[in-house]
C-alpha positions in Angstrom: 12.7 20.5 -26.1 10.8 17.5 -27.3 8.5 15.7 -24.8 9.7 12.1 -24.2 7.2 9.4 -25.0 6.4 6.1 -23.4 4.5 2.9 -24.1 1.2 2.5 -22.3 -1.9 0.3 -22.3 -4.8 2.7 -23.1 -8.5 2.7 -23.9 -9.9 5.2 -26.3 -13.6 5.2 -25.6 -16.2 4.0 -23.1 -18.6 1.1 -23.9 -18.6 -2.3 -25.5 -15.7 -1.5 -27.9 -13.2 0.6 -25.8 -10.3 -0.1 -28.2 -7.9 -1.3 -25.6 -4.3 -1.5 -26.9 -0.8 -0.1 -26.7 0.0 3.5 -27.6 3.0 5.8 -27.5 1.9 8.7 -25.4 3.8 11.7 -23.8 5.6 10.9 -20.6 3.5 12.5 -17.8 4.7 15.9 -16.6 5.9 16.1 -13.0 4.2 18.3 -10.4 6.0 19.7 -7.3 4.5 17.0 -5.0 5.0 14.0 -7.3 7.5 11.3 -8.1 8.2 10.1 -11.6 8.5 6.3 -11.3 9.8 3.9 -13.9 7.2 1.1 -13.6 8.7 -2.4 -13.2 5.4 -4.2 -12.6 1.7 -3.4 -12.5 -1.0 -5.3 -10.7 -4.4 -5.7 -12.3 -7.8 -5.6 -10.5 -11.4 -6.2 -11.5 -12.0 -2.4 -11.6 -9.5 -2.2 -14.5 -11.9 -4.2 -16.6 -15.0 -2.2 -15.4 -13.7 1.3 -16.1 -13.7 1.1 -19.9 -17.3 -0.1 -19.9 -18.3 3.3 -18.6 -20.0 2.0 -15.4 -18.0 4.4 -13.3 -18.0 7.3 -15.7 -20.1 9.6 -13.4 -17.6 9.0 -10.6 -14.1 8.4 -12.0 -12.9 11.0 -14.5 -10.4 10.1 -17.2 -9.2 12.2 -20.2 -9.4 9.8 -23.2 -7.4 8.1 -24.4 -6.5 7.0 -20.8 -3.9 4.6 -19.4 -5.3 1.6 -17.6 -4.3 0.2 -14.2 -3.6 1.6 -10.7 -1.2 -0.7 -8.9 2.5 -0.3 -9.5 6.0 -1.0 -8.2 9.1 0.6 -9.6 12.0 2.9 -9.1 11.9 6.7 -8.6 13.7 8.5 -11.5 12.8 12.1 -10.7 11.2 14.0 -7.8 9.2 17.3 -7.7 10.5 20.3 -5.9 8.3 19.8 -2.8 9.1 16.1 -2.3 10.9 15.3 0.9 10.3 11.6 1.7 11.7 10.0 -1.5 14.8 10.4 -3.7 15.8 9.1 -7.2 16.8 5.4 -7.0 14.2 4.5 -4.3 12.2 1.4 -4.9 8.5 2.2 -4.2 5.0 0.8 -4.5 1.8 2.7 -4.8 -1.8 2.8 -6.0 -3.1 5.5 -8.4 -6.8 4.8 -8.2 -9.1 7.8 -8.7 -6.4 10.0 -10.2 -7.4 9.7 -13.8 -4.0 8.3 -14.7 -2.8 4.8 -15.1 0.0 2.3 -14.1 0.2 -0.1 -17.0 2.9 2.0 -18.6 6.7 2.4 -18.7 6.4 5.5 -16.4 3.9 6.9 -14.0 3.6 10.0 -11.9 2.8 9.2 -8.2 1.8 11.8 -5.6 4.3 11.6 -2.7 1.4 10.9 -0.3 0.3 7.9 -2.3 3.7 6.1 -2.3 5.6 3.9 0.2 9.0 2.2 0.1 8.8 -1.2 -1.4 9.2 -4.0 1.2 12.8 -5.2 1.0 11.9 -8.8 0.9 9.5 -8.5 -2.0 10.5 -8.3 -5.7 8.7 -5.7 -7.9 6.1 -8.3 -9.2 5.2 -9.2 -5.6 5.0 -5.6 -4.5 2.8 -4.6 -7.4 0.3 -7.2 -6.4 -0.4 -5.5 -3.0 -1.6 -1.9 -3.1 -5.3 -2.2 -4.2 -6.1 -5.4 -2.2 -4.0 -4.3 0.7 -5.5 -0.8 1.1 -9.0 -2.1 0.5 -8.7 -4.8 3.1 -7.1 -2.4 5.6 -9.8 0.3 5.2 -12.6 -2.2 5.3 -11.4 -4.3 8.3 -9.5 -1.8 10.4 -11.2 1.5 9.6 -14.8 0.6 9.0 -15.2 -2.7 10.9 -12.7 -1.9 13.6 -12.1 -5.6 13.7 -10.9 -6.9 17.1 -9.3 -10.2 18.3 -11.9 -12.9 18.8 -14.5 -11.3 16.5 -15.8 -13.2 13.5 -15.5 -11.9 9.9 -16.9 -13.4 6.7 -14.7 -12.9 3.7 -16.2 -14.7 0.7 -14.3 -15.7 -2.4 -11.3 -16.4 -0.2 -9.0 -17.5 -3.1 -9.3 -14.3 -5.1 -7.1 -11.2 -5.0 -8.9 -9.5 -2.2 -9.7 -12.7 -0.3 -6.2 -14.0 -0.1 -5.0 -10.7 1.4 -8.0 -10.0 3.6 -7.9 -13.4 5.2 -4.3 -12.9 6.2 -4.9 -9.4 7.6 -8.0 -10.5 9.6 -6.0 -13.3 11.1 -3.2 -10.8 12.0 -5.9 -8.8 13.8 -6.9 -11.9 15.8 -10.2 -12.5 14.1 -12.0 -15.8 13.3 -12.4 -16.0 9.6 -15.1 -17.6 7.5 -14.8 -17.9 3.7 -16.2 -19.5 0.6 -14.2 -21.2 -2.2 -14.4 -24.0 -4.7 -13.3 -27.5 -3.9 -9.8 -27.1 -5.4 -9.0 -24.1 -3.3 -10.0 -25.3 0.1 -6.5 -26.1 1.2 -5.2 -22.7 -0.1 -7.6 -20.7 2.0 -7.0 -22.9 5.1 -3.3 -22.3 4.6 -3.9 -18.6 4.6 -5.7 -18.9 7.9 -9.4 -19.4 7.2 -11.2 -21.1 10.1 -14.6 -21.9 8.6 -14.5 -22.8 4.9 -17.6 -23.4 2.9 -17.2 -25.2 -0.4 -19.8 -23.2 -2.5 -20.1 -26.1 -4.9 -21.5 -28.3 -2.1 -23.1 -25.9 0.4 -24.7 -22.5 0.7 -22.8 -20.3 3.1 -26.0 -18.7 4.6 -27.1 -22.2 5.7 -23.8 -23.0 7.5 -22.4 -19.8 9.0 -23.8 -17.9 12.0 -22.9 -15.3 14.6 -20.6 -13.1 12.6 -19.6 -9.6 13.5 -18.7 -8.4 10.1 -18.9 -9.2 6.4 -16.6 -8.1 3.6 -18.8 -7.9 0.5 -16.8 -9.1 -2.4 -19.3 -11.1 -4.5 -21.9 -9.6 -6.8 -25.5 -10.8 -7.1 -27.6 -11.7 -4.1 -24.6 -12.7 -1.8 -24.7 -9.4 0.0 -28.4 -9.8 0.9 -27.9 -13.4 2.0 -25.0 -12.4 4.2 -27.3 -10.3 6.4 -28.6 -13.5 7.9 -25.2 -14.7 9.2 -24.6 -11.5 11.2 -25.2 -10.8 14.9 -27.4 -7.8 15.8 -25.1 -4.8 15.6 -23.0 -6.4 12.9 -21.7 -4.6 9.8 -21.5 -5.3 6.1 -18.8 -3.4 4.2 -19.4 -3.9 0.5 -16.9 -3.4 -2.2 -19.3 -4.3 -5.0 -22.3 -2.2 -4.3 -25.0 -1.2 -4.2 -23.7 2.4 -3.9 -25.3 4.4 -1.1 -26.2 8.0 -0.3 -23.3 8.3 2.2 -20.9 7.5 -0.7 -22.5 10.2 -2.8 -22.1 12.8 0.0 -18.4 11.8 0.6 -17.7 12.3 -3.1 -19.7 15.6 -3.1 -21.8 14.3 -6.0 -24.8 16.2 -7.2 -28.3 15.7 -5.8 -29.5 13.6 -8.7 -26.7 11.0 -8.2 -27.2 11.0 -4.4 -30.9 10.3 -5.0 -30.0 7.5 -7.5 -27.6 5.8 -5.1 -30.1 6.1 -2.3 -32.7 4.3 -4.5 -30.1 1.6 -5.5 -29.3 0.8 -1.8 -32.9 1.1 -0.5 -33.6 -2.6 -0.5 -30.3 -3.6 1.3 -30.7 -0.8 3.8 -34.2 -1.9 4.6 -33.2 -5.6 5.0 -30.2 -4.5 7.2 -32.3 -2.4 9.5 -34.8 -5.3 9.9 -32.0 -7.5 11.2 -30.4 -4.7 13.2 -27.2 -4.6 11.2 -25.5 -1.8 9.2 -24.7 -1.7 5.5 -21.9 0.5 4.1 -20.3 0.8 0.7 -16.5 1.3 0.5 -14.6 2.9 -2.3 -10.9 2.4 -1.6 -8.7 5.5 -1.4 -4.9 5.6 -2.1 -3.0 6.2 1.1 0.8 6.0 1.3 1.0 5.9 5.1 -1.3 2.9 5.3 0.7 1.2 2.5 3.8 1.7 4.6 2.1 0.0 7.6 1.1 -2.9 5.2 4.7 -3.0 4.0 5.9 -3.6 7.6 3.6 -6.6 7.9 4.9 -7.9 4.6 8.5 -7.5 5.7 7.7 -9.3 8.9 6.1 -12.0 6.8 2.8 -11.7 8.7 1.2 -11.4 5.3 2.6 -12.9 2.1 1.6 -12.1 -1.5 -0.4 -14.7 -3.4 0.2 -14.4 -7.1 -1.6 -16.5 -9.7 0.0 -15.5 -12.9 2.5 -13.1 -14.3 2.2 -11.7 -17.9 4.9 -9.9 -19.9 4.1 -6.2 -20.8 3.4 -7.2 -24.4 0.6 -9.4 -23.2 -1.0 -6.8 -20.8 -4.4 -7.1 -22.6 -4.3 -10.9 -22.1 -3.8 -10.3 -18.4 -7.0 -8.3 -18.2 -8.9 -11.0 -20.2 -7.5 -13.7 -17.9 -8.6 -11.7 -14.8 -12.1 -11.2 -16.3 -12.6 -15.0 -16.3 -12.8 -14.8 -12.5 -10.8 -17.9 -11.7 -7.5 -16.5 -10.5 -6.0 -17.7 -7.2 -4.6 -14.5 -5.8 -3.3 -11.7 -8.0 -2.5 -11.2 -11.7 0.5 -9.0 -12.4 2.1 -7.5 -15.5 5.9 -7.5 -15.5 7.0 -4.3 -17.4 10.8 -4.3 -17.1 
């Protein structure tokens, strides 16, 4: 019997010329604990532009050519023999990060433990915008920072994909939220719940903000080091952008050489953090269907609302990645597949 094929956005090699484009590839085979999902929409994230460069090659393993993307929403068409929580016809959303497979395709296989039922009040485009930013914010603010009502958290780049979700989650948890944004987005982040807003075109956040309990590191460059100064003693930085640290290497069971390299990469930030009596941690989001289901409840209750900047048709998926790479999106960029 002939293996069915599907259209997918793939990259063929790592480096400056990854040859990103559409290909007809075999529909993925279904394992006992997996769902076959017809993808209706796929959210795109900065990591999708970084993976083809090879920066994460020692950590994330893809068999080339590989399908891009990790956020999806769609309809279950088949289930594996061990699946009990879902049935064909169910509308789901999920994140496939770290699986070596992709979501910008007509079909995707999703482990049952990674999926959750799509919130009923969201369409597929809205649902596809959530998994990566939702899970990252949840794991940073609830698991790592254990954010409590009345505590202060700094979430820079408040109008971006992570920022627009994390601000809303932090407010749901009862926190006081500080953020940075450009002049044109001040009203947007205030509407989402930000309490202290720094227009980075007019002021430096480290000169304005003080007494914070936690920082969500979302901006590359020296912003992580500068944020140490706004924390109280005992405060915590959870960075999504690096530098990677030895704890991350241990959690991934990476070899001694990589553990040493990551330890050297984070040596300066660790030293600065200790000097100010604060803690630095690097976070690599993990897919988690149970957490996504909890996030889904907040979305259904309208405690958190999706913020979508632009929707691209499937045929323009590469344009969606290029647009995201410009770094000016207000909220999420999503590809509508069917």
